[in-house]
N, C-alpha and C positions, 0 to 999 in steps of 0.2 A: 565437094559438100553434096551436090546433087547427086554424084553416082552412088554414095554412101546411102542416101535416102532410097534410091532406087534399088540397091540390093537387099536393104532392109525389107521394103516393100515385097519384093519378089520372093525372099525366103519366107516371110509371112504368109504369102498366098500358097506357096508350095508347102508349108506346114499345115495350113488348114486344109488342103486338098489331101495330103496324107492322113491327117486326123479323120476326115469324113471318109475316105477309103478304108481305113481300119475299123471305124466303126460299123460300116456296112458288110464289110467281108470278113472280119474276125469272128470267132465263136463266143459270142458274149452271153449265150443262154445259161442260166442257172441249173445246177445239177438237182434233179428232182429226187425226193426220197419220201417215203412214207412214214408219217409219224403217229403212233398210237400212244395216247396218254389215258388212264383211266380218271373218270371224273365222278366225285362223290356229291350228291346233290343233298341239300338239307330239306329232307322229307319228315315232316313230323306228323 
C-alpha cells in the first residue's frame, strides 16, 4: 500500500512539472488581428 502511494505521489509531481514546463515553453500567445467596426453616435 505504501508503494502505491509513493507511485501516485511521484506521478503527481511529474505531472505538475510537465504542466509547468508546457506553460512556460509552449506558444500560448493569442493571435493578434485588427478589427475595425463603424460606430454611429447619437448626435442630436
